[in-house]
C-alpha positions in Angstrom: 5.7 3.6 -30.8 2.0 2.8 -30.4 0.0 4.7 -27.8 -2.9 2.8 -26.2 -5.5 4.3 -23.9 -8.3 2.0 -22.5 -10.3 4.7 -20.7 -11.0 2.3 -17.9 -10.5 3.0 -14.2 -11.1 -0.6 -13.1 -7.9 -2.0 -11.6 -8.8 -5.6 -12.4 -9.3 -4.8 -16.1 -6.3 -2.4 -16.4 -3.9 -5.0 -15.0 -5.4 -7.7 -17.3 -5.1 -5.5 -20.3 -1.4 -5.0 -19.4 -0.8 -8.7 -19.4 -2.8 -9.2 -22.6 -0.7 -6.5 -24.3 2.6 -8.2 -23.1 1.3 -11.6 -24.5 0.2 -10.1 -27.9 2.7 -7.2 -28.5 4.8 -7.4 -31.6 8.1 -5.7 -32.5 7.0 -2.1 -31.8 7.0 -0.6 -28.4 3.6 0.0 -26.8 3.0 3.0 -24.4 -0.1 3.3 -22.3 -1.5 5.8 -19.7 -4.3 4.8 -17.3 -5.9 5.5 -13.9 -7.3 3.2 -11.3 -10.1 3.8 -8.8 -9.0 3.4 -5.2 -7.0 0.1 -4.9 -3.8 -1.4 -3.6 -1.6 -2.9 -6.3 0.4 -5.7 -4.8 3.8 -6.8 -6.0 4.0 -10.3 -7.6 6.1 -11.7 -4.8 4.3 -10.2 -1.9 2.1 -11.6 0.9 -1.1 -9.6 0.6 -2.1 -10.1 4.2 1.2 -8.6 5.4 1.0 -5.5 3.1 -2.5 -4.0 3.8 -4.9 -3.4 6.6 -7.6 -5.9 5.5 -10.2 -4.4 7.7 -9.7 -0.8 6.5 -9.6 -2.0 2.9 -12.8 -3.9 3.1 -14.6 -1.1 5.1 -13.7 1.4 2.4 -14.1 -0.8 -0.6 -10.5 -0.8 -1.6 -9.5 -4.0 -3.5 -6.1 -5.6 -3.5 -4.9 -6.6 -7.0 -1.7 -8.5 -7.7 0.5 -7.3 -10.6 3.0 -9.1 -12.8 6.0 -7.3 -11.6 7.9 -7.4 -8.3 8.5 -4.5 -5.8 6.3 -3.2 -3.0 2.6 -2.5 -2.6 1.4 0.9 -3.9 -1.9 2.7 -3.4 -3.7 4.0 -6.5 -6.6 6.4 -6.8 -7.7 9.0 -9.3 -5.0 11.3 -8.2 -2.5 8.9 -9.7 -1.6 8.6 -13.3 -0.2 5.2 -14.2 2.0 4.5 -17.3 3.2 1.3 -19.0 5.8 0.5 -21.6 5.9 -2.9 -23.4 8.9 -3.4 -25.6 10.6 -6.3 -27.2 13.2 -7.9 -24.9 16.7 -8.0 -26.4 18.9 -11.1 -25.9 20.1 -11.3 -22.3 17.6 -8.6 -21.3 18.2 -7.1 -17.9 16.1 -4.7 -15.9 16.8 -1.2 -17.1 14.9 1.5 -15.3 16.8 4.6 -16.6 15.9 4.0 -20.2 12.2 3.7 -19.6 12.0 6.5 -17.0 13.9 9.0 -19.2 10.9 10.2 -21.2 8.8 10.7 -18.0 11.7 12.7 -16.4 12.0 14.9 -19.5 8.2 15.5 -19.4 8.4 16.5 -15.7 11.3 18.8 -16.2 9.4 20.5 -19.0 6.8 21.4 -16.3 9.6 22.9 -14.2 9.7 19.9 -11.9 13.3 19.1 -11.0 12.9 15.3 -11.3 15.7 12.7 -11.3 16.0 8.9 -11.0 16.9 7.8 -7.4 17.9 4.4 -6.2 16.7 1.4 -8.2 13.3 2.6 -9.4 12.1 5.9 -8.0 11.7 9.3 -9.6 12.2 12.0 -6.9 12.0 15.8 -6.6 13.3 17.7 -3.5 14.1 14.3 -1.8 10.4 13.2 -2.0 9.2 10.2 -4.2 6.8 11.3 -6.9 7.0 8.0 -9.0 7.9 4.4 -8.5 8.3 1.8 -11.2 8.8 -2.0 -11.7 9.8 -4.3 -14.5 9.7 -7.9 -15.6 10.5 -9.9 -18.7 8.0 -12.3 -20.1 6.7 -13.6 -23.5 9.7 -12.1 -25.2 8.9 -8.5 -23.9 9.9 -6.2 -21.1 7.0 -4.8 -19.2 7.9 -1.5 -17.4 5.2 0.3 -15.5 4.9 2.9 -12.8 2.9 5.5 -11.0 3.1 9.3 -11.2 1.7 11.0 -8.1 -0.2 14.1 -9.1 -2.5 14.5 -6.0 -3.0 11.1 -4.4 -4.8 10.9 -1.0 -1.8 10.2 1.3 -4.2 9.9 4.3 -5.9 6.8 2.8 -2.5 5.6 1.5 -1.0 5.6 5.0 -4.1 3.9 6.5 -4.4 1.1 4.0 -0.7 0.2 3.6 1.1 -1.6 6.4 4.7 -1.7 5.1 7.6 -3.5 6.8 8.8 -1.3 9.7 12.4 -2.4 9.0 12.1 -1.1 5.5 11.1 2.3 6.8 13.9 2.4 9.3 16.5 1.4 6.8 15.5 4.5 4.7 15.6 6.8 7.8 11.9 7.8 7.5 8.9 7.6 9.8 5.9 6.7 7.7 4.7 5.9 4.2 3.2 9.4 3.7 6.4 11.2 4.6 8.3 9.5 1.7 6.0 10.8 -1.0 5.2 14.1 -2.6 2.8 15.2 -5.3 3.8 16.5 -8.7 1.1 19.2 -8.3 2.9 20.4 -5.1 6.2 20.6 -7.0 4.7 23.0 -9.5 3.9 25.3 -6.6 7.3 24.9 -5.0 9.6 28.0 -5.1 12.0 27.8 -8.0 9.7 25.3 -9.7 7.6 26.2 -12.7 7.4 30.0 -12.1 5.1 32.5 -10.5 1.8 31.1 -9.3 2.9 27.6 -10.3 2.0 28.1 -13.9 4.0 26.6 -16.6 5.0 27.5 -20.2 3.9 24.0 -21.3 6.8 23.6 -23.7 6.8 20.5 -25.7 9.7 18.4 -26.9 12.4 20.8 -28.2 10.7 23.7 -26.5 7.6 23.7 -28.8 4.3 24.3 -27.1 2.1 23.9 -30.2 -0.8 21.4 -29.8 -0.2 20.7 -26.0 -3.0 21.2 -23.5 -2.3 23.8 -20.9 -1.3 22.4 -17.4 -1.0 24.2 -14.1 -0.9 23.5 -10.4 -4.7 23.8 -10.3 -5.1 21.1 -13.1 -6.6 17.7 -12.3 -4.8 14.4 -12.6 -6.8 13.7 -15.7 -5.6 17.0 -17.2 -2.1 16.1 -16.4 -2.6 12.7 -18.0 -3.9 14.4 -21.2 -0.9 16.7 -21.2 1.5 13.8 -20.7 -0.1 11.8 -23.5 0.3 14.7 -25.9 3.9 15.3 -24.8 4.9 11.6 -25.2 3.1 11.2 -28.4 4.9 14.2 -29.9 8.3 13.2 -28.6 8.0 9.6 -29.7 5.9 10.1 -32.8 3.3 7.7 -31.5 0.6 6.1 -33.5 -2.6 6.4 -31.3 -4.8 3.4 -31.0 -7.8 2.4 -28.9 -8.4 -1.3 -27.9 -10.6 -3.2 -30.4 -13.6 -5.2 -29.4 -11.5 -8.4 -29.7 -8.7 -7.0 -27.5 -11.2 -5.8 -24.9 -12.9 -9.1 -24.8 -9.7 -11.0 -24.4 -8.5 -8.7 -21.5 -11.9 -9.1 -19.8 -11.6 -12.8 -20.1 -8.2 -12.7 -18.4 -9.6 -10.4 -15.8 -12.4 -12.9 -15.0 -10.1 -15.9 -14.9 -7.2 -14.4 -13.1 -7.1 -10.8 -12.0 -10.4 -10.6 -10.1 -10.0 -13.9 -8.4 -9.2 -14.4 -4.7 -6.6 -17.1 -5.7 -4.5 -14.6 -7.6 -4.8 -11.7 -5.3 -4.8 -13.4 -1.9 -4.4 -17.2 -2.3 -0.8 -16.9 -3.5 0.1 -15.7 -0.1 0.0 -19.3 1.0 0.7 -21.1 4.3 4.1 -22.6 5.2 5.5 -24.3 8.3 8.7 -22.2 8.6 9.6 -18.7 7.7 12.7 -16.5 7.6 13.2 -13.0 6.5 16.0 -10.6 6.0 16.5 -7.0 4.8 19.1 -6.9 2.1 20.3 -3.8 0.2 18.1 -4.9 -2.7 14.9 -5.4 -0.6 13.3 -7.6 2.1 13.3 -11.4 1.1 11.2 -13.8 3.0 11.4 -17.6 2.5 8.4 -19.6 3.7 9.0 -23.3 3.4 8.0 -26.8 4.5 10.7 -29.5 5.4 10.2 -33.2 5.1 13.0 -35.4 6.4 15.5 -32.5 6.4 14.7 -31.6 2.7 12.8 -28.8 1.4 9.4 -30.0 0.2 8.0 -26.6 -0.8 9.1 -23.0 -0.6 7.9 -19.5 -1.6 9.8 -16.4 -1.8 8.1 -13.1 -1.0 9.1 -9.4 -0.5 9.6 -6.1 -2.2 12.5 -7.2 -4.3 12.7 -7.1 -8.1 13.6 -9.7 -10.7 13.5 -10.2 -14.4 11.9 -13.7 -14.0 9.4 -15.0 -11.5 10.8 -16.0 -8.1 8.6 -19.0 -8.2 10.9 -20.5 -10.8 13.8 -20.1 -8.4 11.7 -21.8 -5.6 11.1 -24.8 -7.8 14.8 -25.4 -7.9 14.9 -26.0 -4.2 12.5 -28.8 -4.1 14.2 -31.8 -2.6 17.3 -29.9 -1.5 18.8 -30.6 1.9 19.1 -27.6 4.2 22.9 -27.5 3.9 25.0 -24.6 2.7 26.8 -26.1 -0.3 23.7 -27.8 -1.7 21.5 -24.8 -1.4 24.3 -22.5 -2.9 24.5 -24.8 -5.9 20.8 -24.8 -6.4 20.6 -21.0 -6.0 23.2 -20.3 -8.8 22.0 -17.4 -11.0 19.5 -16.2 -8.4 20.1 -12.6 -9.3 17.9 -13.2 -12.3 14.9 -13.8 -10.0 15.9 -11.7 -7.0 17.9 -8.7 -8.5 21.2 -8.0 -6.8 21.2 -11.2 -4.7 24.0 -13.8 -4.2 23.4 -17.5 -3.7 25.0 -17.4 -0.3 22.7 -14.6 0.9 19.5 -16.5 -0.1 20.8 -19.8 1.3 21.2 -18.1 4.6 17.5 -17.8 4.9 17.3 -21.6 5.4 20.0 -22.1 7.9 
């Protein structure tokens, strides 16, 4: 495994570097750790205007940056540690969260945090979310990335994010902040890492040699350094820093795509009709235009996941009549784009 660390906290650059890595990676798995300055990272299929408080974000200089993967909007700041795996996709690759989350869960348990995988993509402790992740398959590789909440500012998080109220009701919770916890708090929790919240800092196999010391008073940067040492020891990583050529290529992609209004906001689009439903696998919204009873254009948005871009599924519907059988036929295999979905369910959004 190759370990990459850019040292950048620019969300535009970091997401551009992720895509560059997906495009250029070879047969070996790549692992990265990184942090973003305050920003909202929008899921590939989401409507940016519906996900954030634009006025608050602009007043506080918090940019919205769209990522390659599906799922919901997340708030990043320097209390977050973000991680990325880029691995070759096997034939018939499907989204597999457990395999990629396992090394992170092992690392957290080493610190005394009783972490476990919950639902489709969350790592939780004591019923509170401390990590969320997302995946996609492109250019022959799986991109899996996620957040690790060390000490994020949940006040700003709650103010800038405007999630779907139905999503919160369906989970039986009252606010965004009430769902999340910080890893640092878990170190202090009774029965966690020991008296005073200090840890033994054991490494893989119980060995502590060579690992930085980490405690509940450590910073997110300290935690990131500890995690880098832990994963590199466990996976026998080769450590690399981006070359000048790689950095230039990522900056070019940042300029052409990730820092543009068209990518981050323009994809939200405008359509003549809209229908939305909350399914067990997430909220799916279909925004579409009809001409002569046929679908002229359509866009799917929501916090769902999918191995392939939902825009490819939308293209199939061009020219389809809004009739059940025709829509169901066109939507065959929709689970590859909207994970967990059935053609009849997605067709119901147009009828």
